[in-house]
Each structure stands twice: as structure tokens, then as C-alpha cells.
C-alpha positions as CSV (number, residue, x, y, z in Angstrom):
1,X,131.7,81.7,4.9
2,X,134.9,82.6,5.6
3,X,134.8,80.3,8.6
4,X,133.9,77.3,7.2
5,X,136.8,77.4,5.1
6,X,138.7,77.9,7.7
7,X,137.3,74.9,9.5
8,X,138.8,72.9,6.7
9,X,141.8,74.3,6.0
10,X,142.5,73.4,9.9
11,X,140.8,69.8,8.9
12,X,143.7,69.5,6.6
13,X,146.3,70.4,7.8
14,X,145.3,68.0,11.7
15,X,144.9,64.8,9.1
16,X,148.4,63.2,8.5
17,X,150.0,62.9,4.9
18,X,150.4,58.9,5.9
19,X,147.0,58.4,6.1
20,X,145.7,60.0,2.9
21,X,144.5,57.0,-0.1
22,X,146.6,57.6,-2.4
23,X,150.1,57.5,0.3
24,X,148.1,54.5,2.3
25,X,149.0,52.2,-1.3
26,X,152.5,53.2,-1.7
27,X,153.8,51.8,1.6
28,X,156.2,49.1,2.2
29,X,153.5,46.8,4.2
30,X,150.9,47.4,1.9
31,X,152.8,46.9,-1.4
32,X,153.7,42.9,0.7
33,X,150.5,42.6,1.3
34,X,150.4,42.4,-2.5
35,X,153.0,40.1,-3.5
36,X,151.8,37.7,-0.3
37,X,148.3,37.4,-2.1
38,X,149.6,37.2,-5.8
39,X,151.6,34.1,-3.9
40,X,149.0,32.4,-2.5
41,X,146.6,32.9,-6.2
42,X,150.3,31.3,-7.9
43,X,150.1,28.7,-5.3
44,X,146.4,28.2,-5.6
45,X,146.3,27.7,-9.4
46,X,149.5,25.7,-9.8
47,X,148.3,23.2,-7.5
48,X,144.9,23.2,-9.4
49,X,146.8,22.1,-12.5
50,X,149.0,19.7,-10.8
51,X,145.2,18.3,-9.8
52,X,143.6,18.4,-13.6
53,X,147.1,16.7,-14.8
54,X,147.2,13.8,-12.3
55,X,143.7,13.4,-12.7
56,X,145.0,13.2,-16.8
57,X,148.0,11.1,-16.2
58,X,146.1,8.5,-14.0
59,X,142.9,8.3,-16.9
60,X,144.9,8.4,-19.8
61,X,146.8,4.9,-17.8
62,X,143.4,3.7,-16.8
63,X,142.1,3.7,-20.6
64,X,145.7,3.5,-22.6
65,X,145.8,0.1,-20.2
66,X,142.9,-1.2,-21.2
67,X,142.7,-0.7,-24.6
68,X,146.4,-2.5,-25.3
69,X,144.8,-5.3,-23.0
70,X,141.7,-5.2,-25.5
71,X,142.2,-4.7,-28.8
72,X,143.7,-7.7,-29.4
73,X,140.1,-9.4,-27.7
74,X,138.7,-8.3,-31.5
75,X,141.3,-10.3,-33.7
76,X,140.8,-14.5,-34.0
77,X,142.8,-16.9,-34.9
78,X,141.8,-19.1,-37.6
79,X,142.6,-21.9,-39.7
80,X,141.9,-23.6,-42.6
81,X,141.1,-27.2,-43.7
82,X,140.3,-29.3,-46.2
83,X,136.6,-31.4,-44.1
84,X,136.0,-34.2,-46.2
85,X,132.1,-34.4,-44.9
86,X,132.6,-38.3,-44.7
87,X,129.2,-40.6,-44.7
88,X,130.0,-43.9,-43.2
89,X,130.6,-40.8,-39.7
90,X,127.9,-38.0,-40.5
91,X,125.1,-40.5,-41.9
92,X,126.3,-44.3,-41.7
93,X,122.6,-45.5,-42.3
94,X,121.6,-43.2,-45.2
95,X,118.2,-41.4,-43.9
96,X,119.6,-38.2,-43.4
97,X,118.1,-38.8,-40.2
98,X,118.7,-35.2,-38.0
99,X,119.0,-37.2,-34.9
100,X,122.1,-38.9,-36.7
101,X,123.2,-35.7,-38.0
102,X,123.4,-34.5,-34.5
103,X,125.1,-37.2,-33.1
104,X,127.8,-37.7,-35.2
105,X,131.5,-37.4,-34.5
106,X,132.9,-34.6,-36.3
107,X,135.5,-34.4,-34.0
108,X,137.0,-37.4,-36.2
109,X,136.7,-35.2,-39.5
110,X,138.5,-32.4,-37.6
111,X,141.9,-35.6,-36.9
112,X,141.2,-36.9,-40.1
113,X,141.7,-33.6,-41.7
114,X,144.9,-32.9,-39.5
115,X,146.6,-35.8,-40.1
116,X,146.5,-34.9,-43.7
117,X,147.7,-31.8,-43.1
118,X,150.2,-33.3,-41.5
119,X,151.2,-36.6,-43.0
120,X,154.0,-37.4,-40.8
121,X,152.3,-37.2,-37.5
122,X,152.4,-41.4,-37.0
123,X,152.0,-41.5,-32.7
124,X,149.5,-41.0,-30.7
125,X,150.7,-38.6,-28.6
126,X,151.3,-36.3,-31.8
127,X,147.6,-37.3,-32.7
128,X,145.8,-35.9,-29.9
129,X,148.3,-32.9,-29.1
130,X,147.8,-31.8,-33.4
131,X,144.3,-31.6,-32.4
132,X,143.9,-29.2,-29.5
133,X,145.4,-26.4,-32.5
134,X,142.0,-26.4,-33.0
135,X,139.2,-25.2,-30.6
136,X,137.1,-27.6,-29.1
137,X,133.5,-25.8,-30.4
138,X,135.0,-26.9,-34.0
139,X,133.5,-29.8,-34.1
140,X,129.5,-28.4,-33.2
141,X,130.2,-24.9,-36.0
142,X,130.8,-28.0,-38.1
143,X,127.5,-29.8,-37.0
144,X,125.5,-26.5,-37.2
145,X,126.9,-26.7,-41.1
146,X,125.8,-30.0,-41.8
147,X,122.3,-29.3,-40.0
148,X,121.8,-26.8,-41.8
149,X,122.4,-28.1,-45.3
150,X,122.1,-31.6,-45.5
151,X,124.4,-31.5,-49.2
152,X,127.6,-31.5,-47.7
153,X,127.5,-34.8,-46.8
154,X,129.7,-36.7,-49.1
155,X,131.6,-33.5,-50.0
156,X,135.0,-32.0,-49.6
157,X,135.5,-28.3,-48.6
158,X,137.9,-26.0,-47.2
159,X,136.2,-24.9,-44.2
160,X,138.0,-22.1,-41.6
161,X,137.9,-23.3,-37.9
162,X,138.7,-21.1,-35.2
163,X,141.4,-21.6,-33.2
164,X,143.0,-22.5,-29.5
165,X,142.9,-20.2,-27.2
166,X,146.9,-21.3,-27.2
167,X,147.2,-21.3,-30.6
168,X,145.5,-17.9,-30.5
169,X,147.6,-16.3,-27.7
170,X,150.5,-17.8,-29.0
171,X,150.0,-16.0,-32.7
172,X,149.3,-12.2,-30.8
173,X,152.4,-12.2,-29.1
174,X,150.8,-13.2,-25.3
175,X,152.9,-16.4,-24.8
176,X,156.7,-16.1,-25.7
177,X,158.2,-17.6,-27.3
178,X,161.4,-17.4,-25.8
179,X,160.7,-19.2,-22.3
180,X,161.0,-22.5,-21.2
181,X,158.2,-25.4,-22.2
182,X,157.6,-25.8,-19.5
183,X,156.7,-22.7,-19.0
184,X,154.5,-23.1,-21.8
185,X,150.3,-24.1,-22.7
186,X,152.4,-24.7,-26.0
187,X,154.8,-27.1,-26.6
188,X,157.4,-27.1,-29.4
189,X,156.2,-29.9,-31.6
190,X,152.7,-27.3,-31.5
191,X,154.8,-24.1,-32.5
192,X,156.4,-26.1,-35.3
193,X,152.7,-26.8,-36.1
194,X,151.8,-23.7,-36.0
195,X,154.8,-22.0,-38.1
196,X,153.8,-24.9,-40.3
197,X,150.2,-23.8,-41.0
198,X,151.1,-19.8,-40.9
199,X,153.7,-20.5,-43.9
200,X,151.3,-22.6,-46.4
201,X,149.0,-18.9,-45.5
202,X,146.3,-21.6,-43.3
203,X,146.4,-19.9,-40.2
204,X,146.0,-16.1,-39.1
205,X,145.2,-13.7,-37.2
206,X,141.8,-11.6,-38.9
207,X,139.8,-8.8,-37.3
208,X,136.4,-11.0,-35.9
209,X,133.0,-9.0,-33.9
210,X,133.1,-12.5,-32.4
211,X,133.6,-10.6,-28.6
212,X,130.7,-9.0,-29.1
213,X,128.3,-11.3,-31.2
214,X,128.6,-14.7,-29.5
215,X,126.8,-16.0,-26.5
216,X,128.8,-16.1,-23.2
217,X,131.4,-19.8,-22.9
218,X,133.3,-21.6,-20.8
219,X,136.4,-21.0,-23.2
220,X,137.6,-18.0,-23.3
221,X,137.9,-17.9,-27.3
222,X,134.5,-18.6,-28.1
223,X,133.4,-16.8,-25.6
224,X,131.0,-13.4,-26.2
225,X,129.0,-11.1,-25.0
226,X,126.5,-10.9,-27.1
227,X,123.8,-11.9,-24.0
228,X,125.0,-9.4,-21.3
229,X,124.7,-6.9,-24.0
230,X,121.5,-7.2,-24.9
231,X,120.2,-8.6,-20.4
232,X,122.2,-5.0,-20.1
233,X,119.7,-3.7,-22.7
234,X,116.2,-5.6,-20.9
235,X,117.6,-4.4,-17.4
236,X,118.1,-1.0,-18.3
237,X,114.2,-0.5,-19.8
238,X,113.1,-2.0,-17.0
239,X,114.7,0.3,-14.9
240,X,113.7,3.2,-16.7
241,X,110.2,2.6,-17.4
242,X,109.9,2.4,-13.3
243,X,112.4,5.1,-11.9
244,X,111.5,7.6,-14.7
245,X,107.8,8.0,-14.4
246,X,107.6,8.0,-10.7
247,X,111.0,10.0,-9.8
248,X,109.8,12.7,-11.9
249,X,106.3,12.5,-10.8
250,X,108.2,13.0,-7.0
251,X,109.9,15.8,-8.2
252,X,107.2,17.7,-8.7
253,X,105.2,17.3,-5.8
254,X,107.8,17.7,-3.6
255,X,108.8,20.9,-5.9
256,X,105.7,22.7,-6.1
257,X,103.0,21.4,-4.4
258,X,103.9,19.7,-1.6
259,X,103.3,21.8,1.5
260,X,106.4,22.4,3.5
261,X,105.7,21.4,6.8
262,X,108.3,18.5,9.0
263,X,106.5,16.0,6.9
264,X,108.2,17.2,3.7
265,X,111.7,18.1,5.4
266,X,111.6,14.5,6.6
267,X,110.8,13.2,2.9
268,X,113.4,15.5,1.7
269,X,116.5,14.2,3.7
270,X,115.6,10.6,4.0
271,X,115.1,11.1,-0.5
272,X,118.7,12.9,0.2
273,X,120.2,10.1,2.7
274,X,119.3,7.3,0.2
275,X,121.3,8.5,-2.3
276,X,124.1,7.9,-0.4
277,X,123.1,4.5,0.1
278,X,125.6,1.6,-1.0
279,X,124.4,-0.5,-3.7
280,X,124.7,-3.5,-2.4
281,X,121.6,-2.5,0.5
282,X,119.4,-2.0,-2.1
283,X,120.8,-5.8,-4.0
284,X,120.1,-7.1,0.2
285,X,116.3,-5.6,0.0
286,X,116.0,-7.1,-3.6
287,X,116.9,-10.1,-2.3
288,X,114.9,-9.8,0.4
289,X,111.6,-8.4,-1.3
290,X,111.6,-9.2,-4.4
291,X,112.9,-13.0,-4.9
292,X,112.6,-14.2,-0.8
293,X,108.9,-12.5,-0.3
294,X,107.5,-12.2,-3.6
295,X,109.0,-15.1,-5.7
296,X,109.6,-13.8,-8.3
297,X,112.6,-15.2,-11.0
298,X,116.5,-15.2,-9.6
299,X,118.8,-13.6,-12.4
300,X,116.4,-11.9,-15.0
301,X,116.0,-8.4,-15.9
302,X,112.5,-7.7,-14.0
303,X,114.7,-8.2,-11.1
304,X,117.8,-6.5,-11.9
305,X,115.8,-3.6,-13.5
306,X,114.1,-3.2,-9.9
307,X,116.6,-2.7,-7.5
308,X,118.1,-0.6,-9.9
309,X,114.8,1.5,-10.4
310,X,115.3,1.6,-6.7
311,X,119.0,2.6,-6.4
312,X,118.2,4.8,-9.6
313,X,115.0,7.0,-8.2
314,X,117.2,9.0,-5.5
315,X,118.9,10.5,-8.1
316,X,116.1,11.1,-10.7
317,X,114.2,12.6,-7.9
318,X,117.0,15.3,-7.1
319,X,118.0,16.2,-10.4
320,X,114.7,16.6,-11.4
321,X,113.8,19.2,-8.4
322,X,117.0,21.2,-9.3
323,X,115.7,21.6,-13.0
324,X,112.5,22.6,-11.8
325,X,114.1,24.8,-9.3
326,X,116.4,26.4,-12.4
327,X,112.4,27.7,-13.8
328,X,112.5,31.4,-12.5
329,X,109.1,32.2,-10.4
330,X,108.7,34.3,-12.8
331,X,107.6,32.1,-15.6
332,X,104.8,30.6,-12.7
333,X,103.2,33.7,-11.9
334,X,103.2,35.4,-15.4
335,X,101.3,32.1,-16.3
336,X,98.8,32.4,-12.8
337,X,98.5,35.8,-13.8
338,X,96.6,35.3,-17.2
339,X,94.6,33.0,-15.6
340,X,96.2,29.6,-15.4
341,X,95.5,26.7,-12.6
342,X,98.1,25.2,-11.0
343,X,98.6,22.1,-12.6
344,X,98.3,23.8,-16.1
345,X,101.3,26.2,-14.9
346,X,103.1,22.8,-14.3
347,X,102.5,21.1,-17.5
348,X,102.5,23.8,-19.6
349,X,105.0,26.5,-18.4
350,X,107.3,24.7,-15.7
351,X,107.7,21.2,-16.7
352,X,109.3,21.6,-20.9
353,X,111.2,24.3,-19.3
354,X,112.3,21.6,-17.0
355,X,113.2,19.1,-19.1
356,X,116.1,19.5,-20.9
357,X,117.8,19.0,-16.4
358,X,115.5,16.8,-16.3
359,X,116.6,14.9,-19.5
360,X,120.4,15.4,-18.1
361,X,119.7,14.0,-14.8
362,X,118.2,10.4,-16.1
363,X,120.3,10.1,-18.8
364,X,122.9,10.5,-15.9
365,X,121.7,7.9,-13.4
366,X,120.8,5.3,-16.2
367,X,125.0,5.1,-16.8
368,X,125.3,4.7,-13.0
369,X,122.6,2.3,-13.2
370,X,124.5,0.3,-16.3
371,X,127.8,-0.2,-14.5
372,X,126.3,-1.5,-10.9
373,X,128.0,-5.2,-10.5
374,X,127.2,-5.0,-6.1
375,X,123.5,-4.9,-6.6
376,X,123.3,-7.7,-9.2
377,X,125.5,-10.3,-7.4
378,X,123.2,-10.8,-4.4
379,X,119.7,-11.5,-6.9
380,X,121.6,-13.8,-8.8
381,X,123.0,-12.5,-11.5
382,X,126.1,-14.1,-11.2
383,X,125.3,-17.4,-12.6
384,X,126.2,-18.5,-15.9
385,X,124.1,-17.7,-19.1
386,X,125.2,-19.1,-21.6
387,X,121.9,-18.1,-24.1
388,X,121.0,-15.1,-24.8
389,X,117.0,-13.3,-23.3
390,X,114.5,-13.0,-25.4
391,X,112.2,-11.5,-22.6
392,X,112.7,-9.7,-18.9
393,X,111.6,-13.2,-17.1
394,X,114.8,-14.9,-19.2
395,X,117.8,-15.8,-17.1
396,X,120.5,-13.1,-18.2
397,X,124.3,-11.8,-17.0
398,X,124.9,-8.1,-17.7
399,X,128.2,-6.0,-19.3
400,X,129.6,-5.9,-15.4
401,X,128.5,-8.6,-14.6
402,X,130.5,-11.1,-16.9
403,X,132.8,-8.3,-16.5
404,X,133.5,-9.7,-13.0
405,X,133.5,-13.8,-14.2
406,X,135.6,-13.2,-17.2
407,X,137.6,-11.4,-14.8
408,X,138.2,-13.9,-11.8
409,X,138.6,-16.5,-14.7
410,X,142.8,-17.8,-14.9
411,X,143.7,-18.5,-18.5
412,X,145.3,-15.5,-20.3
413,X,142.3,-15.2,-23.5
414,X,140.4,-14.1,-20.6
415,X,142.3,-10.9,-20.0
416,X,142.0,-9.5,-23.2
417,X,138.1,-10.5,-23.5
418,X,137.6,-9.3,-19.8
419,X,139.6,-5.7,-21.2
420,X,137.4,-6.1,-24.2
421,X,133.9,-6.0,-22.3
422,X,135.0,-2.5,-20.7
423,X,135.7,-1.0,-23.5
424,X,132.2,-1.7,-24.9
425,X,131.5,-0.9,-21.2
426,X,132.3,2.0,-21.3
427,X,131.9,3.5,-24.6
428,X,127.9,3.1,-24.1
429,X,128.9,5.2,-21.0
430,X,130.5,8.0,-22.8
431,X,127.6,8.0,-25.3
432,X,125.2,8.0,-22.2
433,X,127.4,11.1,-21.2
434,X,127.9,12.4,-23.8
435,X,123.9,12.7,-24.7
436,X,123.3,14.5,-21.1
437,X,125.8,17.4,-22.5
438,X,124.2,16.8,-25.9
439,X,120.9,17.4,-24.7
440,X,121.8,20.4,-22.2
441,X,123.6,22.9,-24.4
442,X,121.1,22.4,-26.6
443,X,117.5,22.4,-24.9
444,X,119.5,24.9,-22.0
445,X,117.8,28.4,-22.0
446,X,119.9,31.0,-19.7
447,X,117.9,32.9,-17.5
């Protein structure tokens, strides 16, 4: 025992004091290493903060630009005129014939009302110029009123009509009055008439949802996105019906039942590759297969939904497989241990636990499909459609394509219509992503 103690004392004396743990962490070299590590962590932290700040600034700039350009699209300038529904113009035969009422010259009624509002106007040129204050859709508005109520014939009513796009943009400040007349779409005389109507309380800008409730039109003050909203709904409905059941079933088979061999590995690689294929390739596939080969109707939600289903299918499969993998193996083993069949294990235990993740991936995939434009352009959904689609086979447009079409138009009124449509589209996307986050947090289980 004495020899062991002596031997240990000899070893302690032989080890230099500099190598002991307590003294090694007090050297200048170690302190320098700690300082370098702290500086590196600080730089990394500030780089992260800087990246987040730049992203936030870009996002705020984007949204504020869209809102500033688009909020005026939810306001509309209207003109009040005393319209005399002259029987000699509307129904000269006095038979109340639908053909006579439909084919009447309602523009003459507007011209007469404006002439009564501005009796000082005598020249033909001024009479044409004052009519330009009213929207080109105003005669159709009067025709619809008389067709709905023929008793208006022979009466004088104060009717609120849409102002033209130029007057609308002038009232919203998008046309500068300080510009020379040659650089404006509104002449000095027209500005004087507009100010006179506004002074009498016959002209004003009011909140309006026409941009949402009206169908598309060639005139910006008449154009709305009702048809595009319904077309997007029908297209997403077809996409969901086709992509979700097939995608979830494929994910369940690949994750729970498929043997692990070269064929399943090849299928998994192809699914991952399809998720990265540019969307326009799916549009070319839809053009070649659905339109040219099968002869399905062009510019229809049916074809658009089928194309978007092909594009969304890999996303749904990948998200569903990730949700299935997240279920602990102990759940499967416990179910098998009490006598459940493999199918019962999946349907009664695994799928219910994985459903929040599957729903989240499905909603994100649907949101991705909602914002797609390129594949729908390839199948002809860029056509001008003025009617509201009533079935999946009717011609229709969708919100992203509607935005693309409006953005190509030259008039200033299309700028606010485009921005307003972008606001509606972003609202739908935010709601869908918010729903995905809500479902994940509500039903998510931590193991």
C-alpha cells in the first residue's frame, strides 16, 4: 500500500502543472479561442437578423405597393342624372314588345339628360365630349332596368350611372390636373363639367364591390373578377377530387405496404423529380393529352383541374408520406400485438394520427395550385370570358390568368383592377395557409 501511494505521488510530480484541467482553461490561447467563437456566433446571429430584416422589408414593400395601387379599385365614381324614359325612343309602337325595348337607343336618353344638365352646351363636339363622362356600359344598365320594369317607360327617374374610366381616374387623383391638356385623357372642358357635377352633388366616388361581383369586361370601370373567382373554385374542386385521394392512397401504399426494392426506389425518385418539374411542362402535357388527344373542351375548369392535379399530386404524396413517417413505430407494433391486421393498423391507427399532416400538405398543395398561371395558359384559359361559368365544362378563367390579362392592358384603370385582383388572390392564399397552420396546431401530437 505504501508503494502504491508513493508511486502516485511520483506521477503527480511528473505531470506539469500546465496540463492540469483547471489551469489549461485559463491560458491566453484558450481565451483567444473563446473570443473567436463568440465573435463567430455574434456574426452568424447578426447575419440571420439581417436576412430576416431584408425579407421583411421586401415583403412589406410588396404588400404596401399592391395595397396602395389596389385599394382604389374598391371605389367607383358615379353620376346621378335625371333620365326621362321617353316612350318615343323606347317603345314607339306602344306594344311593350321585348324586341323594341331591348333594341331601343338608350344612349339617346343619356344624351338628353346631359343636355338638360348642361344647357349651355350647343356644339356637336361638346355634346360628344360630355357623353364621354359616362361609362359605355350605362346604356346597358338602363336597358336592364327597363326590361325588368317596363312601367318605367314614360317616367323621369334620377338614376345613378357609372362614370367613365377617365373621370374615375381623375376623381381618384391618378390623372394630374396640372399636366398640359395634350398629356391628359381628360380635356379642360370635361374637367369643368366634372367639377360642376361634383359641386351640384351629382358626382362622387363611393365604396363598391363591383370589382368582385361583376364579370370581366373590355372597359376597366365595368370589369370584375366574379367569373374568375368561380372558375378558380371549380378548377380547385377538380384538382382536389383527383389529386387528394390518389396522392394519399399512393403515399399509404409506398410507406406502409410496398416492398423495399429497386422498383419502389425508382418510383420514389421519380415522384421527387416530378415535384421539381417546371409547371409549364405540365401545361404542355395537358395540351398534348387532354386537348389534342382526348378532345376535351379548351379553357374549361375540367381540363385546368386535371392539369393542376398532375402538378399537385407529387406534393400531396411527399407531404402524406412525411406525415405517415412521423407516426411512431410503437403504434403499429402495439396494434399488431393485439391482433389487428396490417390494413386495420393503417386505417384505424396510423391514418387518423397522420391526418393533420396530410391535411396541411394538401392545403399547401391546393394553395400552390391556386397561384399557378403557366400551365393554364397552355390549355387556353387565357381567353376572354365575359360570362360566369356554371359547370366544369364551360369556358372560364382563373384569378392568376385574370391578373395576367389585366396587367397587359394599357389604360390606367387596369392598374388598380390588377392590384385589387392581386389583393383578393393573396387573401385567399393567406387564408388557406392560415387554415393549414391552424389544423396542424390543433390536431398535432407530440411523441
